[in-house]
TIMISE-656063 format. One record per residue (C-alpha): x, y, z; chain; residue number from 1; residue in one letter. Coordinates in nm, 4 decimals, always signed. Layout:
BEGIN
<node><x>X</x><y>Y</y><z>Z</z><chaine>A</chaine><num>NUM</num><residu>a</residu></node>
...
END
This chain:
BEGIN
<node><x>+7.1525</x><y>+27.6460</y><z>+13.4693</z><chaine>A</chaine><num>1</num><residu>x</residu></node>
<node><x>+6.7826</x><y>+27.6403</y><z>+13.3812</z><chaine>A</chaine><num>2</num><residu>x</residu></node>
<node><x>+6.6174</x><y>+27.3014</y><z>+13.3593</z><chaine>A</chaine><num>3</num><residu>x</residu></node>
<node><x>+6.5244</x><y>+27.1805</y><z>+13.0118</z><chaine>A</chaine><num>4</num><residu>x</residu></node>
<node><x>+6.2040</x><y>+27.3434</y><z>+12.8981</z><chaine>A</chaine><num>5</num><residu>x</residu></node>
<node><x>+6.2126</x><y>+27.6296</y><z>+13.1504</z><chaine>A</chaine><num>6</num><residu>x</residu></node>
<node><x>+6.2866</x><y>+27.9702</y><z>+13.0030</z><chaine>A</chaine><num>7</num><residu>x</residu></node>
<node><x>+6.4863</x><y>+28.2437</y><z>+13.1715</z><chaine>A</chaine><num>8</num><residu>x</residu></node>
<node><x>+6.1698</x><y>+28.4536</y><z>+13.1831</z><chaine>A</chaine><num>9</num><residu>x</residu></node>
<node><x>+5.9845</x><y>+28.1729</y><z>+13.3661</z><chaine>A</chaine><num>10</num><residu>x</residu></node>
<node><x>+6.2723</x><y>+28.1343</y><z>+13.6103</z><chaine>A</chaine><num>11</num><residu>x</residu></node>
<node><x>+6.2607</x><y>+28.5061</y><z>+13.6845</z><chaine>A</chaine><num>12</num><residu>x</residu></node>
<node><x>+5.8814</x><y>+28.4991</y><z>+13.7285</z><chaine>A</chaine><num>13</num><residu>x</residu></node>
<node><x>+5.8969</x><y>+28.1973</y><z>+13.9614</z><chaine>A</chaine><num>14</num><residu>x</residu></node>
<node><x>+6.1757</x><y>+28.3555</y><z>+14.1686</z><chaine>A</chaine><num>15</num><residu>x</residu></node>
<node><x>+5.9842</x><y>+28.6828</y><z>+14.2039</z><chaine>A</chaine><num>16</num><residu>x</residu></node>
<node><x>+5.6572</x><y>+28.5054</y><z>+14.2871</z><chaine>A</chaine><num>17</num><residu>x</residu></node>
<node><x>+5.8355</x><y>+28.3058</y><z>+14.5603</z><chaine>A</chaine><num>18</num><residu>x</residu></node>
<node><x>+5.9993</x><y>+28.6163</y><z>+14.7050</z><chaine>A</chaine><num>19</num><residu>x</residu></node>
<node><x>+6.3350</x><y>+28.4481</y><z>+14.6335</z><chaine>A</chaine><num>20</num><residu>x</residu></node>
<node><x>+6.2780</x><y>+28.1876</y><z>+14.9023</z><chaine>A</chaine><num>21</num><residu>x</residu></node>
<node><x>+6.2384</x><y>+27.8117</y><z>+14.8824</z><chaine>A</chaine><num>22</num><residu>x</residu></node>
<node><x>+5.8693</x><y>+27.7419</y><z>+14.8548</z><chaine>A</chaine><num>23</num><residu>x</residu></node>
<node><x>+5.9068</x><y>+27.4332</y><z>+15.0744</z><chaine>A</chaine><num>24</num><residu>x</residu></node>
<node><x>+6.1516</x><y>+27.5038</y><z>+15.3611</z><chaine>A</chaine><num>25</num><residu>x</residu></node>
<node><x>+6.1309</x><y>+27.8846</y><z>+15.3304</z><chaine>A</chaine><num>26</num><residu>x</residu></node>
<node><x>+6.5101</x><y>+27.9312</y><z>+15.3174</z><chaine>A</chaine><num>27</num><residu>x</residu></node>
<node><x>+6.6059</x><y>+28.2651</y><z>+15.1630</z><chaine>A</chaine><num>28</num><residu>x</residu></node>
<node><x>+6.7791</x><y>+28.2488</y><z>+14.8273</z><chaine>A</chaine><num>29</num><residu>x</residu></node>
<node><x>+6.9731</x><y>+28.5701</y><z>+14.8774</z><chaine>A</chaine><num>30</num><residu>x</residu></node>
<node><x>+7.2068</x><y>+28.4067</y><z>+15.1305</z><chaine>A</chaine><num>31</num><residu>x</residu></node>
<node><x>+7.2005</x><y>+28.0447</y><z>+15.0183</z><chaine>A</chaine><num>32</num><residu>x</residu></node>
<node><x>+7.5233</x><y>+27.8610</y><z>+14.9516</z><chaine>A</chaine><num>33</num><residu>x</residu></node>
<node><x>+7.3881</x><y>+27.6958</y><z>+14.6349</z><chaine>A</chaine><num>34</num><residu>x</residu></node>
<node><x>+7.1770</x><y>+27.8423</y><z>+14.3568</z><chaine>A</chaine><num>35</num><residu>x</residu></node>
<node><x>+6.8076</x><y>+27.7666</y><z>+14.3848</z><chaine>A</chaine><num>36</num><residu>x</residu></node>
<node><x>+6.6298</x><y>+27.5604</y><z>+14.1206</z><chaine>A</chaine><num>37</num><residu>x</residu></node>
<node><x>+6.3026</x><y>+27.6074</y><z>+13.9437</z><chaine>A</chaine><num>38</num><residu>x</residu></node>
<node><x>+6.1484</x><y>+27.2657</y><z>+13.9837</z><chaine>A</chaine><num>39</num><residu>x</residu></node>
<node><x>+5.8481</x><y>+27.0902</y><z>+13.8386</z><chaine>A</chaine><num>40</num><residu>x</residu></node>
<node><x>+5.5944</x><y>+27.0353</y><z>+14.1174</z><chaine>A</chaine><num>41</num><residu>x</residu></node>
<node><x>+5.4497</x><y>+26.7480</y><z>+13.9179</z><chaine>A</chaine><num>42</num><residu>x</residu></node>
<node><x>+5.7628</x><y>+26.6075</y><z>+13.7551</z><chaine>A</chaine><num>43</num><residu>x</residu></node>
<node><x>+5.7834</x><y>+26.5820</y><z>+13.3795</z><chaine>A</chaine><num>44</num><residu>x</residu></node>
<node><x>+5.8270</x><y>+26.2046</y><z>+13.4234</z><chaine>A</chaine><num>45</num><residu>x</residu></node>
<node><x>+5.4766</x><y>+26.2012</y><z>+13.5730</z><chaine>A</chaine><num>46</num><residu>x</residu></node>
<node><x>+5.3157</x><y>+26.4223</y><z>+13.3109</z><chaine>A</chaine><num>47</num><residu>x</residu></node>
<node><x>+5.4045</x><y>+26.7638</y><z>+13.4557</z><chaine>A</chaine><num>48</num><residu>x</residu></node>
<node><x>+5.4539</x><y>+27.0537</y><z>+13.2201</z><chaine>A</chaine><num>49</num><residu>x</residu></node>
<node><x>+5.6829</x><y>+27.3565</y><z>+13.2229</z><chaine>A</chaine><num>50</num><residu>x</residu></node>
<node><x>+5.3991</x><y>+27.6021</y><z>+13.2831</z><chaine>A</chaine><num>51</num><residu>x</residu></node>
<node><x>+5.4106</x><y>+27.8600</y><z>+13.5627</z><chaine>A</chaine><num>52</num><residu>x</residu></node>
<node><x>+5.1368</x><y>+27.6811</y><z>+13.7584</z><chaine>A</chaine><num>53</num><residu>x</residu></node>
<node><x>+5.3583</x><y>+27.3705</y><z>+13.7782</z><chaine>A</chaine><num>54</num><residu>x</residu></node>
<node><x>+5.6845</x><y>+27.5433</y><z>+13.8687</z><chaine>A</chaine><num>55</num><residu>x</residu></node>
<node><x>+5.8208</x><y>+27.6255</y><z>+14.2142</z><chaine>A</chaine><num>56</num><residu>x</residu></node>
<node><x>+6.1413</x><y>+27.7757</y><z>+14.3512</z><chaine>A</chaine><num>57</num><residu>x</residu></node>
<node><x>+6.3316</x><y>+27.5196</y><z>+14.5531</z><chaine>A</chaine><num>58</num><residu>x</residu></node>
<node><x>+6.6584</x><y>+27.5127</y><z>+14.7425</z><chaine>A</chaine><num>59</num><residu>x</residu></node>
<node><x>+6.8936</x><y>+27.2359</y><z>+14.6377</z><chaine>A</chaine><num>60</num><residu>x</residu></node>
<node><x>+6.8239</x><y>+27.0261</y><z>+14.9489</z><chaine>A</chaine><num>61</num><residu>x</residu></node>
<node><x>+6.4464</x><y>+27.0269</y><z>+14.9052</z><chaine>A</chaine><num>62</num><residu>x</residu></node>
<node><x>+6.4795</x><y>+26.9712</y><z>+14.5315</z><chaine>A</chaine><num>63</num><residu>x</residu></node>
<node><x>+6.7114</x><y>+26.6738</y><z>+14.5827</z><chaine>A</chaine><num>64</num><residu>x</residu></node>
<node><x>+6.4826</x><y>+26.5127</y><z>+14.8404</z><chaine>A</chaine><num>65</num><residu>x</residu></node>
<node><x>+6.1668</x><y>+26.5770</y><z>+14.6402</z><chaine>A</chaine><num>66</num><residu>x</residu></node>
<node><x>+6.3147</x><y>+26.4517</y><z>+14.3122</z><chaine>A</chaine><num>67</num><residu>x</residu></node>
<node><x>+6.0114</x><y>+26.2940</y><z>+14.1393</z><chaine>A</chaine><num>68</num><residu>x</residu></node>
<node><x>+5.7910</x><y>+26.2485</y><z>+14.4456</z><chaine>A</chaine><num>69</num><residu>x</residu></node>
<node><x>+5.4347</x><y>+26.3790</y><z>+14.4421</z><chaine>A</chaine><num>70</num><residu>x</residu></node>
<node><x>+5.3143</x><y>+26.1853</y><z>+14.7464</z><chaine>A</chaine><num>71</num><residu>x</residu></node>
<node><x>+5.4555</x><y>+26.0313</y><z>+15.0633</z><chaine>A</chaine><num>72</num><residu>x</residu></node>
<node><x>+5.3416</x><y>+25.8637</y><z>+15.3840</z><chaine>A</chaine><num>73</num><residu>x</residu></node>
<node><x>+5.2066</x><y>+26.0688</y><z>+15.6734</z><chaine>A</chaine><num>74</num><residu>x</residu></node>
<node><x>+5.4320</x><y>+25.9594</y><z>+15.9623</z><chaine>A</chaine><num>75</num><residu>x</residu></node>
<node><x>+5.1390</x><y>+25.9769</y><z>+16.2071</z><chaine>A</chaine><num>76</num><residu>x</residu></node>
<node><x>+4.8924</x><y>+25.7604</y><z>+16.0154</z><chaine>A</chaine><num>77</num><residu>x</residu></node>
<node><x>+5.1039</x><y>+25.5782</y><z>+15.7577</z><chaine>A</chaine><num>78</num><residu>x</residu></node>
<node><x>+4.8536</x><y>+25.6908</y><z>+15.4935</z><chaine>A</chaine><num>79</num><residu>x</residu></node>
<node><x>+4.9906</x><y>+25.7892</y><z>+15.1520</z><chaine>A</chaine><num>80</num><residu>x</residu></node>
<node><x>+4.9009</x><y>+26.1535</y><z>+15.0868</z><chaine>A</chaine><num>81</num><residu>x</residu></node>
<node><x>+4.9927</x><y>+26.4188</y><z>+14.8306</z><chaine>A</chaine><num>82</num><residu>x</residu></node>
<node><x>+5.2938</x><y>+26.6349</y><z>+14.9032</z><chaine>A</chaine><num>83</num><residu>x</residu></node>
<node><x>+5.2534</x><y>+27.0085</y><z>+14.9562</z><chaine>A</chaine><num>84</num><residu>x</residu></node>
<node><x>+5.1793</x><y>+27.1793</y><z>+14.6237</z><chaine>A</chaine><num>85</num><residu>x</residu></node>
<node><x>+5.2882</x><y>+27.5451</y><z>+14.6298</z><chaine>A</chaine><num>86</num><residu>x</residu></node>
<node><x>+5.0361</x><y>+27.6487</y><z>+14.3626</z><chaine>A</chaine><num>87</num><residu>x</residu></node>
<node><x>+4.7345</x><y>+27.4697</y><z>+14.5119</z><chaine>A</chaine><num>88</num><residu>x</residu></node>
<node><x>+4.8002</x><y>+27.4884</y><z>+14.8866</z><chaine>A</chaine><num>89</num><residu>x</residu></node>
<node><x>+4.8730</x><y>+27.7698</y><z>+15.1300</z><chaine>A</chaine><num>90</num><residu>x</residu></node>
<node><x>+5.1904</x><y>+27.7092</y><z>+15.3314</z><chaine>A</chaine><num>91</num><residu>x</residu></node>
<node><x>+5.0377</x><y>+27.8267</y><z>+15.6593</z><chaine>A</chaine><num>92</num><residu>x</residu></node>
<node><x>+4.7487</x><y>+27.5787</y><z>+15.6250</z><chaine>A</chaine><num>93</num><residu>x</residu></node>
<node><x>+4.9910</x><y>+27.2852</y><z>+15.6287</z><chaine>A</chaine><num>94</num><residu>x</residu></node>
<node><x>+5.2871</x><y>+27.4094</y><z>+15.8331</z><chaine>A</chaine><num>95</num><residu>x</residu></node>
<node><x>+5.3868</x><y>+27.6309</y><z>+16.1207</z><chaine>A</chaine><num>96</num><residu>x</residu></node>
<node><x>+5.7113</x><y>+27.7156</y><z>+16.2967</z><chaine>A</chaine><num>97</num><residu>x</residu></node>
<node><x>+5.8110</x><y>+27.5447</y><z>+16.6198</z><chaine>A</chaine><num>98</num><residu>x</residu></node>
<node><x>+5.8083</x><y>+27.7575</y><z>+16.9351</z><chaine>A</chaine><num>99</num><residu>x</residu></node>
<node><x>+6.1777</x><y>+27.8413</y><z>+16.8936</z><chaine>A</chaine><num>100</num><residu>x</residu></node>
<node><x>+6.1208</x><y>+27.9077</y><z>+16.5199</z><chaine>A</chaine><num>101</num><residu>x</residu></node>
<node><x>+6.3920</x><y>+27.6658</y><z>+16.4075</z><chaine>A</chaine><num>102</num><residu>x</residu></node>
<node><x>+6.1853</x><y>+27.3755</y><z>+16.2774</z><chaine>A</chaine><num>103</num><residu>x</residu></node>
<node><x>+5.8844</x><y>+27.3375</y><z>+16.0530</z><chaine>A</chaine><num>104</num><residu>x</residu></node>
<node><x>+5.5933</x><y>+27.1476</y><z>+16.2049</z><chaine>A</chaine><num>105</num><residu>x</residu></node>
<node><x>+5.3488</x><y>+26.9684</y><z>+15.9769</z><chaine>A</chaine><num>106</num><residu>x</residu></node>
<node><x>+4.9892</x><y>+27.0502</y><z>+16.0733</z><chaine>A</chaine><num>107</num><residu>x</residu></node>
<node><x>+4.8114</x><y>+26.8183</y><z>+15.8296</z><chaine>A</chaine><num>108</num><residu>x</residu></node>
<node><x>+4.8825</x><y>+26.4786</y><z>+15.6771</z><chaine>A</chaine><num>109</num><residu>x</residu></node>
<node><x>+5.0194</x><y>+26.6589</y><z>+15.3693</z><chaine>A</chaine><num>110</num><residu>x</residu></node>
<node><x>+5.2300</x><y>+26.8871</y><z>+15.5878</z><chaine>A</chaine><num>111</num><residu>x</residu></node>
<node><x>+5.3731</x><y>+26.6041</y><z>+15.7965</z><chaine>A</chaine><num>112</num><residu>x</residu></node>
<node><x>+5.4464</x><y>+26.3909</y><z>+15.4897</z><chaine>A</chaine><num>113</num><residu>x</residu></node>
<node><x>+5.6196</x><y>+26.6843</y><z>+15.3198</z><chaine>A</chaine><num>114</num><residu>x</residu></node>
<node><x>+5.8312</x><y>+26.7658</y><z>+15.6273</z><chaine>A</chaine><num>115</num><residu>x</residu></node>
<node><x>+5.9527</x><y>+26.4052</y><z>+15.6332</z><chaine>A</chaine><num>116</num><residu>x</residu></node>
<node><x>+5.9889</x><y>+26.3403</y><z>+15.2602</z><chaine>A</chaine><num>117</num><residu>x</residu></node>
<node><x>+6.1731</x><y>+26.6636</y><z>+15.1810</z><chaine>A</chaine><num>118</num><residu>x</residu></node>
<node><x>+6.3664</x><y>+26.6672</y><z>+15.5107</z><chaine>A</chaine><num>119</num><residu>x</residu></node>
<node><x>+6.2544</x><y>+27.0253</y><z>+15.5741</z><chaine>A</chaine><num>120</num><residu>x</residu></node>
<node><x>+6.4323</x><y>+27.0224</y><z>+15.9110</z><chaine>A</chaine><num>121</num><residu>x</residu></node>
<node><x>+6.7738</x><y>+26.9107</y><z>+15.7865</z><chaine>A</chaine><num>122</num><residu>x</residu></node>
<node><x>+7.0424</x><y>+26.9849</y><z>+16.0448</z><chaine>A</chaine><num>123</num><residu>x</residu></node>
<node><x>+7.2169</x><y>+27.2463</y><z>+15.8314</z><chaine>A</chaine><num>124</num><residu>x</residu></node>
<node><x>+6.8881</x><y>+27.4250</y><z>+15.7551</z><chaine>A</chaine><num>125</num><residu>x</residu></node>
<node><x>+6.7934</x><y>+27.4324</y><z>+16.1246</z><chaine>A</chaine><num>126</num><residu>x</residu></node>
<node><x>+7.1376</x><y>+27.5740</y><z>+16.2099</z><chaine>A</chaine><num>127</num><residu>x</residu></node>
<node><x>+7.0986</x><y>+27.8286</y><z>+15.9305</z><chaine>A</chaine><num>128</num><residu>x</residu></node>
<node><x>+6.7612</x><y>+27.9351</y><z>+16.0752</z><chaine>A</chaine><num>129</num><residu>x</residu></node>
<node><x>+6.9277</x><y>+27.9858</y><z>+16.4148</z><chaine>A</chaine><num>130</num><residu>x</residu></node>
<node><x>+7.1755</x><y>+28.2264</y><z>+16.2554</z><chaine>A</chaine><num>131</num><residu>x</residu></node>
<node><x>+6.8997</x><y>+28.4078</y><z>+16.0695</z><chaine>A</chaine><num>132</num><residu>x</residu></node>
<node><x>+6.7050</x><y>+28.4466</y><z>+16.3956</z><chaine>A</chaine><num>133</num><residu>x</residu></node>
<node><x>+7.0097</x><y>+28.6119</y><z>+16.5552</z><chaine>A</chaine><num>134</num><residu>x</residu></node>
<node><x>+7.0254</x><y>+28.8499</y><z>+16.2587</z><chaine>A</chaine><num>135</num><residu>x</residu></node>
<node><x>+6.6530</x><y>+28.9263</y><z>+16.2870</z><chaine>A</chaine><num>136</num><residu>x</residu></node>
<node><x>+6.5848</x><y>+28.7709</y><z>+15.9465</z><chaine>A</chaine><num>137</num><residu>x</residu></node>
<node><x>+6.3764</x><y>+28.4679</y><z>+16.0424</z><chaine>A</chaine><num>138</num><residu>x</residu></node>
<node><x>+6.1004</x><y>+28.3608</y><z>+16.0254</z><chaine>A</chaine><num>139</num><residu>x</residu></node>
<node><x>+6.0224</x><y>+28.4962</y><z>+15.6808</z><chaine>A</chaine><num>140</num><residu>x</residu></node>
<node><x>+5.7157</x><y>+28.7090</y><z>+15.6339</z><chaine>A</chaine><num>141</num><residu>x</residu></node>
<node><x>+5.4301</x><y>+28.5148</y><z>+15.4824</z><chaine>A</chaine><num>142</num><residu>x</residu></node>
<node><x>+5.2979</x><y>+28.6548</y><z>+15.1596</z><chaine>A</chaine><num>143</num><residu>x</residu></node>
<node><x>+4.9235</x><y>+28.6919</y><z>+15.1304</z><chaine>A</chaine><num>144</num><residu>x</residu></node>
<node><x>+4.8569</x><y>+28.3706</y><z>+14.9461</z><chaine>A</chaine><num>145</num><residu>x</residu></node>
END
């Protein structure tokens, strides 16, 4: 069900722009067990609007953990930093895959804080990535951002 204020056309545009994958943990929507959400990067409660530049495709796990957060602590420095913003940041500048391709590694304070705050390496997601690797469907190709 679309979130209040988000049209079906916007949802379709956001899904296409994201390549039908979570813009945070990169899980593919085509084989997810729960429908993906179009979420407000800056939550409405914090002044965010329902414009395309403030909307991202998110799996249910990332969306639940993000909730209304826009910043979190970098686990290495303890400094409060902004979370990854899919419209302003490039994923590959803040994250990379571990050597075995099953976990996301934060490369920057924003990346590390986002990995922790959104639990991007939740056990079920890591196990799901292992299965996708066996099927030759992981890691996802990075779009030219």
